[in-house]
C-alpha positions in Angstrom: 117.0 95.7 165.6 117.7 94.6 162.1 121.0 95.5 160.5 121.4 96.2 156.9 124.2 94.4 155.1 126.7 96.9 153.7 127.2 96.4 150.0 130.3 97.1 147.9 131.3 100.8 147.6 132.0 100.5 143.9 130.1 98.8 141.1 132.0 95.8 139.7 133.8 96.3 136.4 133.6 94.3 133.3 136.1 92.5 131.0 139.6 91.2 131.7 140.9 94.7 132.5 138.8 94.9 135.7 139.1 91.1 136.4 142.8 91.5 136.5 142.7 94.6 138.7 140.2 92.9 141.1 142.3 89.8 141.9 142.4 89.0 145.6 145.7 89.8 147.3 147.3 90.5 150.6 145.8 93.1 152.8 147.1 96.6 152.4 149.2 97.7 155.4 148.8 101.0 157.1 151.9 102.4 155.5 150.7 101.3 152.1 147.3 102.8 152.7 148.9 106.2 153.3 150.6 106.0 149.9 147.4 104.8 148.2 145.5 107.7 149.8 148.1 110.0 148.4 147.8 108.5 144.9 144.0 108.7 145.1 143.7 112.3 146.4 146.8 114.1 145.3 147.5 114.1 141.6 151.0 115.1 140.3 151.9 118.7 140.0 150.8 120.8 137.0 154.0 120.0 135.1 153.2 116.3 135.4 149.5 116.6 134.8 149.6 115.8 131.1 151.7 112.7 131.8 149.3 111.6 134.5 146.5 111.6 132.0 148.3 109.9 129.1 150.7 107.5 130.7 149.9 103.8 130.5 151.6 100.7 132.0 151.5 97.4 130.2 149.8 94.6 132.3 150.9 91.0 131.7 149.2 87.9 132.9 151.2 85.6 135.2 152.1 83.7 132.0 153.5 86.9 130.4 150.5 87.2 128.0 149.7 90.9 127.4 146.3 91.8 128.9 145.8 95.5 128.8 147.3 99.0 129.2 146.5 100.4 132.7 146.4 104.0 133.8 149.5 104.5 135.8 147.5 105.3 139.0 145.9 101.8 138.9 149.2 100.1 138.1 150.8 101.7 141.2 147.9 100.6 143.4 148.2 97.0 142.1 151.9 97.0 142.9 151.2 98.4 146.4 148.5 95.8 147.1 150.8 93.0 146.1 148.7 91.9 143.1 151.5 92.6 140.5 155.3 92.8 140.3 157.5 95.0 138.2 158.8 93.4 135.0 160.4 96.4 133.3 161.6 99.5 135.2 161.6 102.9 133.6 164.3 105.0 135.3 163.2 108.0 133.4 159.5 107.5 134.1 157.1 109.7 136.1 157.5 109.7 139.9 154.5 109.6 142.3 155.2 111.3 145.6 153.5 110.7 148.9 154.3 112.0 152.4 156.6 109.1 153.1 158.0 107.8 149.8 158.4 108.2 146.1 157.4 105.6 143.5 158.9 105.5 140.0 156.1 104.3 137.6 157.4 101.2 135.7 156.7 100.4 132.0 155.6 96.8 132.4 154.0 94.9 135.3 153.0 91.2 135.7 150.1 89.7 137.7 151.1 87.3 140.5 147.9 85.2 139.9 146.7 83.9 136.5 143.5 85.5 135.0 141.6 83.5 132.5 140.6 85.7 129.5 137.5 84.8 127.5 138.6 83.7 124.0 137.3 85.8 121.0 138.3 84.6 117.6 138.1 87.9 115.6 140.0 91.0 116.7 137.8 94.1 116.6 139.0 96.6 113.9 139.9 100.0 115.1 142.0 102.8 113.5 144.8 102.2 116.0 144.9 98.4 115.3 144.8 98.9 111.5 147.7 101.4 111.6 149.7 98.9 113.7 148.9 96.1 111.3 150.1 98.1 108.3 153.0 99.5 110.3 151.8 103.1 109.7 152.7 102.7 106.0 150.5 103.5 103.0 149.3 100.3 101.4 149.7 101.9 97.9 153.0 103.9 97.9 154.7 102.8 101.1 154.9 106.3 102.5 153.8 107.4 106.0 150.1 106.7 106.5 147.8 109.1 108.1 144.3 108.0 106.9 142.3 104.8 106.5 141.1 103.8 103.0 138.5 101.3 101.8 140.1 99.3 99.0 136.7 98.8 97.4 135.0 102.1 98.1 131.8 101.9 100.2 130.0 103.7 97.5 130.9 100.8 95.2 129.7 98.1 97.7 132.9 97.7 99.8 132.5 96.8 103.4 134.2 98.2 106.5 136.4 95.2 107.4 139.9 94.1 108.0 140.0 92.6 104.4 138.8 95.8 102.8 140.5 98.5 104.9 144.1 99.7 104.7 146.3 102.4 106.0 147.0 105.1 103.4 148.6 108.5 103.0 146.4 111.5 102.3 147.8 111.9 98.8 147.0 108.4 97.6 143.6 108.5 99.4 142.7 111.7 97.6 143.9 110.4 94.2 142.1 107.1 94.5 138.8 108.7 95.7 135.9 106.3 94.9 137.6 104.4 92.1 138.7 100.7 92.0 142.4 99.7 91.9 141.9 98.2 88.4 140.7 101.5 87.1 143.9 103.2 88.3 146.3 100.4 87.5 147.3 100.2 91.1 148.2 97.2 93.3 148.3 96.7 97.0 151.7 96.2 98.6 150.3 93.3 100.6 147.0 91.5 101.0 145.0 92.9 104.0 144.0 90.2 106.4 142.7 90.2 110.0 145.5 90.0 112.6 145.6 87.1 115.1 146.7 87.0 118.6 145.6 88.2 122.0 148.0 91.2 122.0 146.1 92.7 119.0 143.2 93.5 121.4 145.5 95.7 123.3 146.9 97.3 120.1 143.3 98.1 119.0 143.1 100.5 121.9 146.6 102.0 122.1 147.9 104.3 119.4 151.4 104.9 120.6 153.5 102.1 122.1 156.1 102.4 124.8 159.2 100.9 123.1 159.7 98.7 126.2 156.4 96.9 125.4 157.4 95.5 122.0 159.2 92.4 123.3 156.0 91.4 125.1 153.6 92.0 122.3 154.8 89.5 119.7 155.5 90.0 116.0 152.5 92.2 115.4 153.9 95.1 117.3 157.4 95.0 115.8 
């Protein structure tokens, strides 16, 4: 009687996020599996629910290069499976409870094995990354930025790119409208350029940074 080969229970992921999480590691012990089962099937209480959904943990490569921001459930599972170690504890962080133990979710973890990340020269532009590049300051007046503006308006032929987009406050954005800077007598506080560095890929997807991450993200996150 022929036997069918049992395939994987989950479809393989894509990108360095899943490549990092899928590194081979030591087998999970029976005690660990009980904790993992608790993490999988018993979310935190209602008071912790919002934290459970928003909280992220910075994942570093074994070389301390920032890779991505993991949901805290996945970060805990990687620690329990022996694929990562804690780099920065967070004594005031959320606590995940199981029947046998409690785990304080850290701020930063590091892979035990190196993961090679495909090199891409240009960082994709997102609102989050643009705000980080301009340090959440208006490119025109220096006030707190809450919008994105095209230096050369799109109605005047401007493109949607790192070189033509800046963070701006609502007041300056409204006053500028679809006019050119020369028509207003305005000048940019700095020349907008594309950011460089692997950590900017992470910044393009994270709006709010945990202060404990800054030392691992380079100059762009300061």
